[in-house]
C-alpha positions in Angstrom: -60.5 -78.8 -41.3 -58.8 -82.1 -42.0 -58.1 -83.8 -45.2 -59.5 -87.2 -46.1 -57.2 -89.6 -47.7 -58.1 -90.5 -51.3 -57.7 -94.2 -52.2 -57.8 -93.3 -55.9 -55.4 -90.6 -57.1 -56.5 -88.4 -59.9 -52.9 -87.2 -60.5 -51.3 -86.6 -63.1 -52.9 -83.2 -63.6 -51.8 -83.3 -67.2 -54.7 -85.6 -68.1 -57.3 -83.1 -69.2 -60.3 -85.5 -68.5 -59.0 -86.2 -65.0 -58.2 -82.4 -64.4 -61.7 -81.5 -65.5 -63.2 -83.9 -63.1 -60.9 -82.6 -60.3 -62.0 -79.1 -61.0 -65.7 -80.1 -60.7 -65.1 -81.9 -57.5 -63.1 -78.9 -56.2 -66.0 -76.6 -56.8 -68.3 -79.0 -54.9 -65.9 -79.2 -52.0 -65.7 -75.4 -51.8 -69.4 -75.1 -51.9 -69.9 -77.8 -49.3 -67.2 -76.2 -47.1 -69.0 -72.8 -47.3 -71.9 -74.4 -45.4 -74.3 -71.8 -46.7 -77.3 -72.1 -49.1 -75.5 -69.7 -51.5 -72.3 -71.8 -51.5 -68.8 -70.4 -51.8 -69.8 -67.3 -53.7 -71.9 -66.0 -50.9 -69.1 -66.0 -48.4 -67.2 -62.9 -47.3 -63.9 -62.5 -49.1 -62.1 -63.3 -45.8 -63.9 -66.6 -45.4 -63.2 -67.4 -49.0 -59.6 -66.8 -48.4 -59.6 -69.0 -45.3 -61.0 -71.9 -47.3 -58.6 -71.2 -50.3 -55.6 -71.2 -47.9 -56.8 -74.4 -46.2 -56.9 -76.0 -49.6 -53.5 -74.8 -50.6 -52.1 -76.3 -47.4 -53.9 -79.6 -47.8 -56.1 -79.1 -44.8 -59.6 -78.8 -46.4 -61.9 -81.7 -45.8 -62.2 -83.3 -49.3 -61.7 -86.4 -51.2 -58.2 -85.1 -52.1 -55.4 -86.2 -50.1 -53.0 -83.6 -48.6 -50.5 -83.7 -51.5 -53.2 -83.8 -54.1 -54.7 -80.7 -52.6 -51.4 -78.9 -52.8 -50.8 -80.1 -56.3 -54.4 -79.2 -57.4 -54.0 -75.8 -55.9 -50.8 -75.0 -57.8 -52.4 -76.2 -61.0 -55.4 -74.0 -60.6 -53.2 -71.1 -59.7 -51.1 -71.7 -62.8 -54.3 -71.7 -64.9 -55.4 -68.3 -63.5 -52.2 -66.6 -64.1 
C-alpha cells in the first residue's frame, strides 16, 4: 500500500467543512481498500486493523498525502476518545 500525493491539501483540520469532506473521503478510501462488496464493515477485525494501521502510518493508497493521513488519523482518534 502506497500513498498518493495530494496536490490540494485539506488541512487545517479545524475547518469543519473541510474536516467533514475529509471524513467522507476517508470512509470511501477504507471501503475501496477493503476490496469487497460489503466494504470495510465486512472485513475481519484483523484486516480492519491492518488498514487502520496503514492509514495511521501514512501508507494507505488514498488522495491524502502521508502527512495528511497521519494528521487525519490523529484527528479521528481524538474525536473518538
